[in-house]
Phi, psi and omega in degrees: 000322179297320180295318179297316179297318178297320179296317179298318179297317180299314180295321179296316179295321178297320179296322179291326183280340183227088183237080186295339181249024177264116180285351179281341179265069189273145174226038181208160179300318180293311183300323181293323178292319178295319179296318179298318178297318179299314178297319181297312179295326177295317180297318179297315180298316179296318179298317179298316180298321179295315180299314179299317179298317180296313180298320179295317179296318180297316181295320178295318180296317180294323180295317182287329181279350178084004180278351179262104182272151179256129179174173183302319182296312180293329177296316178296321178296320179296321179295321177298317179296322177298318178299318178298317180297318179295319181296314179297317179298319180298318179299315181293320180294316179296318178299318178296319180295317179296316178301316179297314181296321178296317179297313180300318180294320184289337182261004180285333180227142178289159179292332177237158181303143181294132182265358184203142180232133178228145173260121180247121180246120177272139177208157185291112353228077179201177184236129173263134184234115179251125177271121184272155176200149175294339176261111182305331181289348180253014175264144177205166182234139175228192184213138171060021183203126172247121174255125185227154175279144180294138175080007182246126176294135181241123177276129180247117178263114190258132178221167176227141179266352184213282183244181180286128173240172179223123182270120185215121172239092191306323182286343188243331186195172176276189184271141173224134183285143169253112190243134179303135178077010183217146177249117174255155186237144176213159172229147179229155177206133177253129180267356179216145177298151178158179177248121184246128183283134173241159186206145168291128185247014175234125183304125188229015178132192190302323184251029178306318182294339180255037177240069182253172174204173179233142169251118182251113181265127182233161172301147184309317180295321178293322177296317180298322177295319178296317181294319178299321179293323181292334181286340181285145176288169180295147178280150174283136178300141184264348183235172184295313178303320180295318180292323176296318179295323178296319178299317178297317180299315181295329180282325190249338190240341188292341179290339183247332187244151175257137168229105184298137183095000178230179177281356178285112183226030180292150184239006183274333181240179181299148171292127185251016185306317180236051181306320184294345181277357183265144181285325185225163179232171179057043179056049174085002185285323184232155172287148181275077175243158179304321182292313183287332177295314178291327176297321177296316180298319184281326190230037183302319183287340174278320182285320184222075184302143178076001174286166181283347180283118179279162173272136181250134174271110185248134170286157182308319180293321179294318180297318180295318181292315180297319177299321179296321179288314180299331178293340178278348183270076183235000000 
């Protein structure tokens, strides 16, 4: 029993220390306001429940002890108490509504002008992320990952390619819908470096639970280095396995995926130009390791049924060559 109790305590503490979808563990201006509102409304709700419970207990006790008499005088007194209760409840409800509206208004725009703009398109079941720039040569697209500089407000322009999705990064901001045929706007800001989990928060089909993404907050200089690297086209493979793998990729994968600097210009799947720079693949489902990447290519429909990614039957030589080529996309 002691071991079981110790194990439960350990797991409980681990859960408290690592809560990627807890909006109460905020590290952003928006998140802190939402968390404060959440705590405040919770405190008000708990207080109301306690008051109601106490009054109910007192009335039951008085009724059973016989000290609560029935008659016109007591009826009028009871009505007055009901009126007081309604008035107090109304004050708390109106105050909560005003607090909520003030919070919603304050988080619609950042305190300082947004220093970065990205277009995020949700589709079954992954996220396309386009970094905007007034200079077209400095625009690029990635997938399932937003890298942002710490302390800089980032405007997120949300769209959907198919059904309604919901963009949610609990540590950084609230939920905003991505609706087909419409552009919604949100802004996020991270006040500390780190990796923040994001998730689609509107049920969108069979693989809704596997439609995650990451927001990676970096120091401004580190972010600029990352952005410069993303702007470069893919490197040419330097060895025979890599070139063989590139040929296989162009024959089997180029219709769906883009690799800048090559003839692969597909638009149905994620841009893979710098695939190796991502921590996870398949919208957060797998770690981005050579083994799991090839497992995804071979068994996509087993890992993520009904997704647009087909499963490929690869011979050992084909798998080795394709892996060698994908390793060059960093």
